[in-house]
C-alpha positions in Angstrom: 105.0 108.2 132.8 107.3 106.0 130.7 105.2 102.9 131.5 102.0 104.7 130.6 103.4 105.9 127.3 104.6 102.3 126.5 101.2 100.9 127.4 99.5 103.5 125.2 101.6 102.7 122.2 101.3 98.9 122.6 97.5 99.5 122.9 97.5 101.4 119.6 99.3 98.6 117.8 97.0 96.0 119.3 93.9 98.1 118.3 95.2 98.5 114.8 95.4 94.7 114.4 91.8 94.4 115.8 90.4 97.0 113.4 92.1 95.3 110.4 90.5 92.0 111.4 87.1 93.7 111.2 86.0 94.1 107.5 84.5 97.5 106.8 84.2 98.0 103.1 82.4 101.2 102.2 78.6 100.7 102.1 78.7 97.2 103.5 76.9 95.5 106.4 80.4 94.6 107.8 81.1 98.3 108.0 78.0 98.9 110.0 78.9 96.0 112.3 82.5 97.2 112.8 81.2 100.7 113.5 78.9 99.5 116.2 81.5 97.2 117.8 84.0 100.1 118.1 81.5 102.3 119.8 80.4 99.6 122.1 84.0 99.2 123.1 84.6 102.9 123.6 81.4 103.3 125.7 82.9 100.8 128.1 85.9 103.1 128.9 85.3 104.9 132.3 84.8 108.6 131.7 83.9 108.2 128.0 80.7 109.3 126.3 79.6 108.4 122.8 77.1 110.3 120.6 75.9 108.6 117.4 74.4 110.6 114.5 70.7 110.0 113.8 71.6 108.5 110.4 74.3 106.3 112.0 76.9 107.7 109.6 79.2 109.0 112.2 79.8 109.3 116.0 81.9 111.3 118.4 83.6 110.0 121.4 84.3 112.5 124.2 86.1 112.4 127.4 84.0 113.2 130.4 85.7 116.6 130.8 82.9 119.1 130.0 84.1 122.4 131.5 84.3 124.3 128.3 88.0 123.6 127.8 89.2 123.4 124.3 89.5 119.9 122.7 91.6 118.5 120.0 89.3 116.5 117.5 90.9 113.5 115.8 88.9 112.5 112.7 89.0 109.0 111.3 86.9 107.0 108.8 86.3 103.3 109.4 85.5 102.3 105.9 88.0 100.8 103.4 88.1 100.2 99.7 87.5 96.6 98.7 90.6 94.3 98.8 91.0 93.7 95.1 93.1 91.0 93.4 93.0 88.6 96.4 95.4 86.1 94.7 98.2 88.7 94.9 98.0 89.2 98.6 100.7 87.5 100.6 98.2 87.1 103.5 94.5 87.6 103.7 93.5 91.2 103.7 91.5 90.9 107.0 94.0 88.8 108.8 96.5 91.2 110.2 100.1 90.0 110.0 103.4 91.6 111.0 106.3 91.0 108.7 109.7 92.7 108.7 108.4 95.5 110.9 105.2 96.2 109.0 101.6 95.4 109.8 99.8 94.1 106.7 96.1 94.2 105.9 93.4 96.2 104.2 93.0 99.5 105.9 96.4 99.3 107.7 97.5 102.6 106.2 94.0 104.0 105.2 93.3 104.5 107.9 92.8 102.0 110.8 96.3 102.6 112.1 95.6 106.3 112.7 92.2 105.6 114.2 93.8 103.0 116.5 96.4 105.5 117.6 93.8 108.1 118.4 91.6 105.6 120.3 94.6 104.6 122.4 95.2 108.3 123.2 91.5 108.8 123.9 91.5 105.9 126.3 94.4 107.4 128.2 92.9 110.9 128.1 89.8 109.4 129.7 91.8 107.9 132.6 93.6 111.3 133.1 90.6 113.5 132.7 92.0 115.4 129.7 89.7 116.9 127.1 89.8 114.8 123.9 87.4 114.0 121.0 87.6 111.3 118.4 85.1 111.6 115.4 84.5 108.3 113.6 82.9 108.4 110.1 81.6 105.9 107.6 81.7 105.9 103.8 84.5 108.4 103.4 85.9 106.4 100.4 82.7 106.9 98.4 82.3 110.6 98.9 82.9 111.6 102.4 79.3 110.8 103.2 79.7 110.4 107.0 81.4 113.8 107.6 78.3 116.1 107.4 76.6 114.4 110.3 79.8 114.5 112.3 79.8 118.3 111.8 76.4 118.4 113.5 77.6 116.2 116.4 80.5 118.6 116.9 78.2 121.6 117.4 79.0 123.0 120.8 82.4 121.4 121.1 85.1 124.0 121.8 87.6 122.8 119.1 91.3 123.8 119.5 92.2 122.2 116.3 91.4 119.1 114.1 93.6 116.3 113.0 92.6 114.3 109.9 94.4 111.1 110.3 95.0 110.2 106.7 98.3 108.7 105.5 101.2 111.1 105.7 104.0 109.1 107.2 103.3 111.1 110.5 104.2 114.3 108.7 102.0 117.3 109.3 100.4 118.6 106.1 98.3 121.7 105.8 95.8 121.1 102.9 94.8 119.8 99.6 93.0 120.6 96.5 89.2 120.3 96.3 87.4 117.8 94.1 84.7 118.3 91.5 83.3 115.1 89.9 81.1 115.7 87.0 78.9 113.4 84.8 78.5 114.9 81.2 76.0 113.3 78.9 75.5 113.3 75.1 72.2 112.2 73.7 71.6 110.6 70.4 68.9 108.7 68.5 68.6 104.9 68.4 68.5 103.1 65.0 69.4 99.7 63.6 73.1 99.2 63.4 72.8 98.2 59.7 71.5 101.6 58.8 73.3 104.1 61.2 72.4 107.0 59.1 68.9 106.8 60.5 70.2 107.5 64.0 72.4 109.8 65.9 75.4 108.2 67.5 75.8 109.4 71.1 79.2 107.9 71.5 80.5 109.9 68.6 79.0 113.1 69.9 80.8 112.5 73.2 84.0 111.7 71.4 83.8 115.2 69.7 83.2 116.8 73.1 86.0 114.9 74.8 88.5 116.4 72.4 87.5 119.8 73.8 87.8 118.9 77.5 91.4 120.1 77.3 89.9 123.6 77.1 88.3 123.4 80.4 89.4 126.6 82.4 91.9 125.4 85.0 93.7 127.6 87.6 96.9 127.5 89.7 97.5 128.3 93.3 100.9 128.9 94.9 100.2 126.7 97.8 97.9 124.0 96.4 99.4 123.8 92.9 97.7 123.3 89.5 94.2 122.1 88.9 93.9 118.9 86.9 91.1 117.1 85.0 90.9 113.3 84.4 88.5 111.8 82.0 87.8 108.7 84.2 85.0 106.8 82.4 83.0 106.8 79.2 79.9 104.6 79.0 77.4 104.2 76.1 75.6 101.8 74.0 74.0 98.4 74.8 74.8 96.1 71.9 76.8 96.4 68.6 73.8 96.4 66.3 72.0 99.5 67.9 73.1 103.1 67.3 73.7 104.3 70.9 71.2 107.0 72.0 73.1 108.0 75.2 76.7 108.3 76.3 78.0 109.6 79.6 81.5 110.6 80.7 82.8 111.2 84.2 85.4 113.7 84.9 87.5 114.1 88.1 88.7 117.6 88.5 91.0 118.6 91.4 90.4 122.3 92.0 92.1 125.1 93.9 89.6 127.8 93.6 85.8 128.6 93.8 85.0 128.5 90.1 83.1 125.3 89.8 80.2 127.2 88.0 82.6 128.3 85.2 83.8 124.7 84.7 80.2 123.5 84.5 79.3 126.3 82.2 82.1 125.5 79.8 80.9 121.9 79.5 77.3 122.9 79.1 78.4 125.3 76.3 79.9 122.4 74.2 77.6 121.7 71.2 77.5 117.9 71.8 77.0 117.9 75.6 73.4 117.8 76.6 73.5 117.4 80.3 76.0 118.1 83.1 75.5 116.8 86.6 77.7 117.5 89.7 78.3 114.2 91.5 80.8 115.4 94.1 81.9 118.9 95.1 84.5 119.3 97.8 86.3 122.6 98.5 90.0 123.0 98.7 91.5 123.2 102.1 94.5 125.1 103.5 95.5 125.9 107.1 98.1 128.7 107.9 101.2 126.9 109.1 101.8 129.9 111.4 98.5 129.4 113.2 99.2 129.4 116.9 97.8 126.0 117.5 99.6 124.4 114.6 102.8 126.1 115.6 102.6 124.4 119.1 102.5 120.9 117.7 105.4 118.5 117.7 106.4 116.6 114.6 107.8 117.0 111.1 105.9 119.3 108.8 105.8 119.7 105.0 104.2 122.6 103.1 103.4 120.4 100.1 99.7 119.6 100.0 98.6 116.0 100.0 97.6 114.9 96.6 94.2 113.3 97.7 91.1 114.9 99.1 90.0 114.3 102.7 87.0 115.0 105.0 88.7 118.3 105.9 86.9 119.8 103.0 83.5 119.1 104.8 84.7 120.3 108.2 86.4 123.4 106.8 83.2 124.4 104.9 80.5 123.5 107.4 81.8 124.0 111.0 80.3 127.1 112.5 83.6 128.4 113.5 86.8 128.3 111.4 89.3 126.0 113.2 92.9 124.9 112.1 92.8 121.6 110.4 95.9 119.4 109.8 96.4 116.2 108.0 98.7 113.8 109.9 98.6 110.0 110.2 100.9 107.0 110.4 99.9 105.4 107.1 102.3 105.0 104.2 100.8 106.9 101.3 102.6 104.8 98.7 100.6 101.7 99.4 97.2 103.0 100.2 94.4 101.1 98.4 96.9 98.7 97.0 97.6 95.0 97.2 99.5 94.0 100.4 98.7 97.4 102.0 100.8 97.8 105.1 102.1 100.3 107.7 105.3 100.4 109.7 104.5 99.2 113.2 106.8 101.9 114.6 104.8 104.5 112.8 101.7 103.5 114.7 103.5 103.9 118.1 104.9 107.2 116.9 101.5 108.5 116.0 100.1 107.7 119.4 103.0 109.6 121.0 102.4 112.6 118.7 98.7 112.6 119.2 99.2 112.4 123.0 101.5 115.4 122.8 98.7 117.3 121.1 96.2 116.7 123.9 98.3 116.6 127.0 
C-alpha cells in the first residue's frame, strides 16, 4: 500500500511536468493538441473509458466500474492564460523546472498540477476497479466555455460529489461569488474634430454614465461577502480629429444574489447609456459544509469563499441533480496567472493523496 501510494504521488508529479511542457493557451491549436494527447494517453489505461463531447470542448474519463456506484468527479481545465512578459521568466514557461522545492511553468498552479494529481488517482482507480471520473474541459479561462458540454457528458453518472481543482493550497473551500460581465455602450454623432459642436461625443456621454456606476445596486451575503463592480475597459474613438460616435465600457461585477436583471435595468436607465449586453453570467456557488459527503472528506477546510469564479457555477446550475461541490487543488493562489508561476512539489503529492482518500 505504501509503495502504491508513493508510485501514485510520483506519477502525479511527473504528469504535472508533462502537462506544463504541453502549451495550451485558451482558444489555441496547441490547446486542441494537448487535449487530444491527454485523452489518447488515458484511453490506453486498462479499464479506462473516454467520452468526448461532440463539440470537442470537454471529455470525461471513467473507470470501467459501471454498476451504478457513486463516483467522485474531479473537474480540471486544460487551458492556461498566455505567458506574458517572457523576459521576466527565470525559465521558459513551457519548460518545467524544479527549483527550491517548487515546480515552475505556465499552468503549474492553474491548474495542471491539480489535473495531474487527479489523473494519477484515476490511473490507480482503474487498476483497483474503483469508481472515479475525471472531467477535462477547454477554454475555462475565457468564460468556462467547455463546462456546459461536460454537464451533458455527466448525464447518467451517479455523482457522489464534485471537486473543482482550482488553486486553494489543498484547502477545501465551499463556494464563490458569481460573475456578471456587461458591455455598456453610449452612442454619439460623428463630426470633424475642428468643429465638435456639430457632433455628439460618445466618450463624454460614457464618462457621464461612468460617474453613476457607483449607484449600481449591490448586495451582501453572510457567506459569500460583498458584491463588487470593476470598470475594466473603456473604448471609443478612432482618430483625434473625429468626434467619436460610439464608446463602450465593460464592467466586471461579482455577485452574490439572483438580481442581474436589476443591475442591467439600472444601467439601461442611465440617460447616456444606449445599449447593455450581457457577455458572461455565472451564478454564485455555495455548498453546505455539513453535507454528509463533504463532512467525510480528509483535509483542511476554510469557510472563506475563493475570490475567483470557477466552473462550479456551470455544474451547480445545470446538473440534473444537485450535488455537493468543493474547490480544492494544490495550486498556489498567490502566483496564478503571474510571471514565474509555480507550485510546491509536495503540494502535488499531497493533492494526489487527498484525492485518493476521496475515492477509496
